[in-house]
Each structure stands twice: as structure tokens, then as C-alpha cells.
VEXDREN-2710 file (C-alpha; in Angstrom, 1 decimal):
% VEXDREN-2710
k/r/px/py/pz
1/MET/16.3/20.3/16.2
2/SER/14.3/23.3/15.0
3/GLU/11.4/24.7/16.9
4/THR/7.9/23.5/16.2
5/THR/5.3/26.2/15.4
6/PHE/1.6/25.9/15.1
7/SER/-0.7/28.2/13.1
8/VAL/-4.4/28.0/12.4
9/SER/-7.0/29.6/10.2
10/SER/-9.0/32.5/11.7
11/GLY/-12.1/30.3/12.1
12/PHE/-10.5/27.2/13.5
13/ALA/-11.3/27.8/17.1
14/GLN/-14.9/28.8/16.2
15/ARG/-15.1/25.6/14.1
16/LEU/-14.3/23.4/17.2
17/ARG/-16.8/25.3/19.3
18/GLY/-19.5/24.8/16.6
19/MET/-18.6/21.1/16.4
20/GLY/-18.8/20.8/20.2
21/ALA/-15.6/18.8/20.1
22/SER/-11.9/18.8/20.3
23/LEU/-9.3/16.8/18.3
24/SER/-6.4/14.5/18.9
25/PHE/-3.7/13.5/16.4
26/SER/-0.5/11.4/16.5
27/SER/3.0/11.9/15.2
28/TYR/5.3/8.9/15.4
29/GLN/8.1/11.2/14.2
30/SER/8.0/13.5/17.2
31/GLY/6.8/10.8/19.7
32/ILE/3.9/13.0/20.7
33/LEU/0.1/12.5/21.0
34/TYR/-1.4/16.0/20.5
35/PHE/-4.8/17.3/21.8
36/VAL/-6.3/20.4/20.3
37/GLY/-9.0/22.2/22.4
38/LEU/-10.2/25.6/23.5
39/LYS/-9.1/27.7/26.5
40/LYS/-11.7/29.5/28.6
41/ASP/-10.9/32.7/26.8
42/GLY/-11.7/31.1/23.5
43/GLY/-8.1/30.7/22.3
44/LEU/-6.7/27.4/21.1
45/ASN/-4.8/25.0/23.5
46/ILE/-2.5/22.3/22.2
47/HIS/-1.6/19.7/24.9
48/GLN/1.3/17.3/24.1
49/SER/1.8/13.9/25.7
50/HIS/5.1/12.2/25.0
51/LEU/4.6/8.5/24.1
52/PRO/6.7/5.9/22.2
53/LYS/5.9/6.1/18.5
54/PRO/2.1/6.9/18.7
55/MET/0.2/5.7/15.7
56/GLY/-3.4/4.6/15.3
57/LEU/-6.3/6.2/17.3
58/CYS/-9.8/5.1/18.0
59/LEU/-12.5/6.6/20.2
60/ASP/-15.0/3.9/21.2
61/ASP/-18.7/4.2/22.2
62/GLN/-17.7/4.3/25.9
63/GLY/-15.5/7.4/25.3
64/ALA/-12.2/5.5/25.8
65/LEU/-9.3/6.3/23.5
66/THR/-7.3/3.4/22.2
67/LEU/-3.8/4.0/20.8
68/THR/-1.2/1.8/19.0
69/SER/2.4/2.7/19.9
70/ALA/5.9/1.3/19.4
71/TYR/5.4/-1.9/21.4
72/GLN/2.1/-1.3/23.2
73/ILE/-1.6/-1.1/22.7
74/MET/-3.0/1.5/25.2
75/ARG/-6.6/2.1/26.3
76/PHE/-7.0/5.6/27.8
77/GLU/-10.0/6.4/30.0
78/ASN/-11.3/9.9/30.6
79/VAL/-11.2/10.0/34.4
80/LEU/-13.2/13.2/34.8
81/ASP/-17.0/13.3/35.2
82/ALA/-19.2/15.8/33.5
83/GLY/-18.5/19.2/35.0
84/GLU/-15.2/18.3/36.5
85/GLN/-11.9/19.9/35.6
86/ILE/-8.2/19.1/36.3
87/ASN/-5.7/21.9/36.9
88/LYS/-8.7/24.3/36.7
89/TYR/-8.3/24.0/33.0
90/PHE/-8.9/20.6/31.3
91/ASP/-12.4/19.0/31.2
92/ALA/-11.0/15.7/30.0
93/CYS/-8.0/13.8/31.3
94/TYR/-7.1/10.6/29.4
95/VAL/-5.2/8.2/31.6
96/PRO/-3.8/4.8/30.3
97/ARG/-5.8/2.2/32.3
98/LEU/-5.0/-0.8/30.2
99/VAL/-1.6/-1.4/28.5
100/HIS/-0.9/-4.5/26.4
101/VAL/2.8/-5.0/25.8
102/THR/2.9/-6.5/22.4
103/GLY/6.5/-6.0/21.3
104/ASN/7.3/-4.0/18.2
105/LEU/4.7/-5.1/15.7
106/ASP/4.7/-1.8/13.7
107/ALA/1.0/-1.6/14.6
108/HIS/-0.9/1.0/12.5
109/ASP/-4.7/1.6/12.5
110/VAL/-6.8/0.3/15.4
111/GLY/-10.5/-0.2/16.0
112/VAL/-12.6/-1.5/18.9
113/ASP/-15.1/-4.3/18.4
114/THR/-18.6/-4.9/19.9
115/GLU/-17.0/-6.7/22.9
116/GLY/-14.8/-3.7/23.6
117/ARG/-11.6/-5.5/22.4
118/ALA/-8.9/-3.7/20.3
119/VAL/-8.5/-4.9/16.8
120/PHE/-5.3/-3.5/15.2
121/VAL/-3.3/-3.7/11.9
122/ASN/-0.2/-5.8/12.6
123/THR/1.8/-4.5/9.8
124/ARG/5.0/-6.5/10.6
125/PHE/3.0/-9.8/10.3
126/ASN/0.6/-8.7/7.5
127/CYS/-2.6/-9.4/9.4
128/LEU/-5.3/-8.0/11.7
129/ALA/-4.8/-8.9/15.3
130/ARG/-6.0/-8.6/18.9
131/PRO/-4.0/-8.3/22.0
132/SER/-3.4/-11.6/23.8
133/MET/-3.3/-12.3/27.5
134/ARG/-0.2/-14.5/27.0
135/GLN/1.3/-13.9/23.5
136/SER/2.3/-10.8/21.7
137/PHE/-0.9/-11.0/19.6
138/GLU/-3.7/-13.2/18.4
139/GLU/-4.3/-13.3/14.6
140/VAL/-7.8/-12.3/13.5
141/TRP/-7.5/-12.1/9.7
142/ARG/-4.9/-12.2/6.9
143/PRO/-5.2/-11.3/3.2
144/PRO/-5.6/-14.5/1.2
145/PHE/-2.5/-13.6/-0.9
146/ILE/-0.3/-13.7/2.1
147/SER/0.8/-17.3/2.2
148/ALA/2.0/-17.5/5.8
149/LEU/1.9/-15.8/9.2
150/VAL/5.5/-14.7/9.1
151/ASP/7.7/-11.8/10.5
152/GLU/8.0/-10.0/7.1
153/ASP/6.3/-6.8/6.1
154/ARG/5.3/-8.0/2.7
155/CYS/2.3/-5.9/1.6
156/HIS/2.4/-3.0/4.2
157/LEU/-1.1/-3.6/5.5
158/ASN/-1.9/-0.3/7.2
159/GLY/-5.5/1.0/7.3
160/LEU/-8.6/-0.4/8.9
161/ALA/-12.3/0.6/8.5
162/MET/-14.7/-0.7/11.1
163/GLU/-18.4/-1.2/10.5
164/ASN/-21.0/-2.1/13.1
165/GLY/-18.2/-3.0/15.6
166/ALA/-16.3/-5.3/13.3
167/PRO/-13.4/-5.0/10.8
168/ARG/-14.8/-4.4/7.3
169/TYR/-12.2/-2.9/5.0
170/VAL/-8.4/-2.7/5.0
171/SER/-5.8/-0.9/2.9
172/ALA/-2.4/-2.1/1.8
173/VAL/0.4/-0.7/-0.3
174/SER/0.5/-3.8/-2.5
175/LYS/-0.4/-7.5/-2.9
176/SER/3.2/-8.5/-2.5
177/ASP/3.9/-11.9/-0.9
178/THR/7.7/-11.3/-0.4
179/ILE/9.5/-9.4/2.3
180/ASP/9.5/-5.7/1.6
181/GLY/7.9/-6.3/-1.8
182/TRP/5.5/-3.4/-1.3
183/ARG/8.3/-0.8/-1.7
184/ASP/8.5/-1.5/-5.5
185/ARG/4.7/-1.0/-5.8
186/ARG/4.3/2.3/-4.1
187/ALA/3.2/4.2/-7.2
188/ASP/0.2/2.1/-8.3
189/GLY/0.1/-1.2/-6.4
190/GLY/-2.2/-0.1/-3.6
191/ILE/-5.4/-1.9/-2.7
192/VAL/-8.5/-1.8/-0.5
193/MET/-9.9/-5.2/0.6
194/ASP/-13.2/-6.4/2.0
195/VAL/-12.3/-8.4/5.2
196/THR/-15.6/-10.3/5.1
197/THR/-15.0/-11.7/1.6
198/GLY/-11.2/-11.5/1.2
199/GLU/-11.8/-9.8/-2.1
200/VAL/-10.0/-6.7/-3.5
201/VAL/-12.6/-4.0/-4.0
202/CYS/-10.2/-1.4/-5.4
203/GLU/-6.7/-1.5/-6.8
204/GLY/-4.3/0.8/-8.7
205/LEU/-3.9/3.1/-5.7
206/SER/-0.8/4.9/-4.5
207/MET/0.0/4.0/-0.9
208/PRO/-3.6/4.2/0.3
209/HIS/-4.3/4.9/4.0
210/SER/-7.1/5.5/6.5
211/PRO/-10.2/3.7/5.0
212/ARG/-13.3/4.9/6.8
213/MET/-17.0/4.3/6.5
214/HIS/-19.2/7.5/6.4
215/ASN/-22.9/7.7/5.6
216/GLY/-22.7/4.3/3.9
217/ASP/-19.7/5.2/1.7
218/LEU/-16.2/3.8/1.8
219/TRP/-13.7/6.7/1.9
220/VAL/-10.0/6.4/1.6
221/LEU/-6.9/8.6/1.4
222/ASN/-4.9/7.9/-1.8
223/SER/-1.8/9.2/0.0
224/GLY/0.6/9.0/-2.9
225/THR/-1.6/11.4/-5.0
226/GLY/-2.8/13.6/-2.1
227/GLU/-6.4/12.8/-2.8
228/LEU/-9.4/12.1/-0.6
229/GLY/-12.0/10.1/-2.3
230/VAL/-14.6/7.4/-2.4
231/VAL/-14.4/3.8/-3.5
232/ASP/-17.2/2.7/-5.8
233/ILE/-17.6/-0.9/-4.6
234/LYS/-19.6/-2.0/-7.7
235/SER/-17.1/-0.7/-10.3
236/GLY/-14.0/-1.2/-8.1
237/THR/-12.8/2.4/-8.9
238/PHE/-11.5/5.2/-6.7
239/GLU/-13.3/8.5/-7.2
240/PRO/-11.1/11.5/-6.1
241/ARG/-13.1/14.2/-4.4
242/VAL/-10.5/16.6/-3.0
243/PHE/-6.7/17.2/-3.5
244/CYS/-4.9/18.2/-0.3
245/PRO/-1.2/19.4/-0.5
246/GLY/0.5/16.6/1.4
247/PHE/1.0/12.9/2.0
248/LEU/-2.4/12.1/3.5
249/ARG/-2.9/9.9/6.6
250/GLY/-5.6/10.2/9.3
251/LEU/-9.3/10.8/8.4
252/ARG/-12.4/11.4/10.4
253/PHE/-15.9/12.8/9.7
254/HIS/-18.2/15.2/11.4
255/GLY/-21.5/15.7/9.5
256/ASN/-20.5/17.1/6.1
257/LEU/-17.0/17.8/7.2
258/ALA/-13.9/15.6/6.7
259/ILE/-10.8/16.2/8.8
260/VAL/-7.7/15.1/7.0
261/GLY/-4.1/14.7/8.3
262/LEU/-1.3/15.9/6.0
263/SER/2.5/15.1/6.1
264/LYS/5.5/16.4/4.2
265/PRO/6.9/13.7/1.9
266/ARG/10.5/14.2/3.0
267/TYR/11.9/10.7/3.1
268/LYS/12.7/8.2/0.3
269/ARG/9.6/6.0/0.8
270/PHE/7.5/9.0/-0.2
271/GLU/9.6/10.2/-3.2
272/GLY/8.8/9.5/-6.8
273/LEU/5.0/9.5/-6.4
274/ALA/2.3/11.4/-8.4
275/LEU/2.0/13.7/-5.4
276/ASP/5.3/15.4/-6.5
277/GLU/3.8/16.4/-9.9
278/LYS/0.5/17.4/-8.4
279/LEU/2.2/19.8/-6.0
280/ARG/4.2/21.3/-8.8
281/ALA/1.1/21.7/-10.9
282/ALA/-0.6/23.5/-8.0
283/ASP/2.5/25.6/-7.4
284/SER/2.3/24.4/-3.8
285/GLU/4.6/23.2/-1.1
286/PRO/3.6/20.1/0.9
287/TRP/1.9/20.7/4.3
288/CYS/2.1/19.1/7.7
289/GLY/-1.1/19.6/9.7
290/LEU/-4.9/19.2/9.5
291/GLN/-7.4/20.4/7.0
292/VAL/-11.1/20.6/7.5
293/ILE/-12.8/19.8/4.2
294/ASP/-16.4/20.8/3.3
295/LEU/-17.6/17.7/1.5
296/ASN/-20.4/19.6/-0.3
297/THR/-18.0/22.0/-2.0
298/GLY/-14.6/20.2/-1.8
299/ALA/-13.1/23.3/-0.2
300/CYS/-10.8/23.5/2.7
301/VAL/-12.7/25.7/5.2
302/ASP/-10.3/25.6/8.1
303/TRP/-6.8/24.4/8.9
304/LEU/-4.1/23.8/11.5
305/ARG/-0.6/24.0/10.1
306/ILE/2.6/22.7/11.7
307/ASP/6.1/24.0/10.7
308/GLY/9.6/23.2/12.0
309/ALA/10.7/20.0/13.6
310/VAL/7.5/18.0/13.0
311/SER/6.7/17.0/9.5
312/GLU/4.8/13.7/9.7
313/LEU/1.5/12.8/11.3
314/TYR/-0.3/9.4/11.3
315/ASP/-3.8/9.4/12.6
316/LEU/-6.4/11.6/14.2
317/GLU/-9.6/11.4/16.1
318/ILE/-12.6/13.7/17.0
319/LEU/-13.5/13.9/20.7
320/PRO/-17.2/15.0/20.9
321/GLY/-18.4/16.8/24.0
322/VAL/-14.8/17.7/25.1
323/THR/-13.6/21.3/25.2
324/CYS/-10.1/21.1/26.4
325/PRO/-8.5/17.6/26.7
326/MET/-5.2/16.3/28.0
327/ALA/-3.5/12.9/28.5
328/LEU/-1.0/11.3/30.8
329/ALA/1.8/9.1/29.6
330/PRO/1.9/5.7/31.5
331/THR/5.4/6.3/32.9
332/SER/5.0/10.0/33.7
333/PRO/5.2/11.3/37.3
334/GLU/1.7/12.7/36.8
335/ALA/0.3/9.2/36.1
336/ALA/2.0/7.9/39.1
337/ASN/0.6/10.6/41.4
338/LEU/-2.9/10.9/40.1
339/ILE/-5.3/8.7/42.2
340/THR/-8.9/8.5/41.2
341/TYR/-11.7/6.3/42.7
342/SER/-15.4/5.8/42.8
343/LYS/-17.1/7.3/45.9
344/THR/-20.1/4.9/45.3
345/LYS/-20.1/1.8/47.5
346/ILE/-20.4/-1.5/45.7
END
């Protein structure tokens, strides 16, 4: 396997410092959860934690990081208090404190509700679900066009937008109600649905991902065209705002900035989409990495690029108030040997 190399724009480190935040992103292809922060000398630090097929990420109001993986839903807690460091280097150390073994559900996006419970996209069973204390999952919601709770990826439900601590919108590659039916609808069968009404609010998309609410607007990545845009709920149309050179997955906002994850469309499920023609028209090769987009101008103002062995990302999250983060895998020697406890008597 070829070596993985990282490169960044000249202002990327200063961008993180100005945001007062660090970043995390997942790659199921490499099996690594990445953390991007700043060293004491101002240089960039990239910490890598090896996990089974890391996918969806969500930072909740308590500062915990929830992750979907190959067969687990993990809740990571930052075990460091303000002003503390570990290894004289990291000011946040995310340790898996709650691990639900769900079995391989091909879980994608994840959110955390008002009661602190994980809500995740159970792609294998075409539904939204919660972890269960006894079963692999508890069904929360299913698209009305899916006729049964069955072990068949029919529509490739993937994205979840939370609003006020509850699931609000989801994205899917199609409205198919037959096993693997979504693969024949990749070019223009994509939809965004309102969970509260069960209605389709936008259709005709190409493999949409990562619906997110920001400043009252519903944003979505039209992955098969490489476009970041807004869904006009009243008209049911997708309004492209920015083209990014890659298959887009992973979206977060910080003020007027959007941070977008890009992947290289190397495999068959990504081929034959409008993205191919858009890249040719722009005389561009597809990227893997992150782009920081100024929503006022539509310009990419900073970037992190990945070349070599890693070509696919899935999700990303912003970690406010954290300068240099790290995480421990649940089966690692470091997790086995790190003991933390409260010094306050109960």
C-alpha cells in the first residue's frame, strides 16, 4: 500500500486558531479516525486512532463524541479537564466510555437526542434506530415507501439532520423498495425527506449525503454532482451554491464557513455520475480531503489534502475549544492502562 501524505493551505493552521477549534474526520477505507489540531509551535498535528470502519460523527452539547463503526456505536468522552494535558501535548483525550455492540448494520450518520441517546441511520435495515440494551437496535422511524423492516439495503438511507435534539431530515439515494434497488437510481433518484411528516421535500438528487441545518436553512451535499447547496423546502428544489472537486460526504458549519469532506470516486458505485463531466469541464482531478468554504463568496479559503493510500472519507466534526485532540481505541493498550477518576467525594 502506498504512503499517505497530508498537505494544507498556507492559512489552514491559522484558520483553526481563529476558529478556536480543531477537527475530526473519519475514513472507513483506512479504518482511522483522524484528529487535526495545533502543536505548541503553531504547526499542524494529525492524530490517528485505528477503529473498525469509522463512519458517522456527532459532537453533543456535553462535549462527548459519538461514532458509528463497523458493528458498534461508541460514545467518546474527553477525560481531561480545562488546563490539563496528556503526554504534555494533547489538551483533549477522547476515550470510549460507552460501547454498544450492534452487529454490522452499515450504520451511517448519527445524532444525539435531547435525552443524550444516540440516533443513527441503520442503512442495512432502511430506518433510523437507537441502540438497545438487549437487541441489536430499536427502530425509531422508517420511510413510508419502505414496506417492511427487513435486512435489505433498498434505498440506501444515509444522512441525518438533527434539529432541536430530534431527527428532522434524512437523505437517501432512492425511493426503492427492493433489495439493492438504489444502485440503479444513483444518477438522479436521490431524495431528502422530512422525518416529522414522512414527505419527500426534495428529489432528483444524485447520491445526496450529510443533510445539516444551519441558520434555519437545510443544507445538503449532492455528492454525485460535487455540489454543496440548500434545499428550498417550499419549492422542493435543490439550489447549488458551491462546486467542490470530489464525491462529497461530511459537512459542518462554523459561522459563515462550511467545512466539506471530499473523496475520490474510484470505485464502481461512484462511476457514471455527473461529477465525472463536471471535473472534466473544470479541468480538475478529484480530491480527497477537506475544504473550507466561505459561504459569502462561495470560494475555498483553506484546505487539507490527502494523497496516497487514503482516498475516501465519510464524516467530519468540529471540536470547539480544543487545540490538539487525540483519541484511544477501545481495545488499545493505552485505553487499558489509562485510569481516570474523580477526586471529589460523593
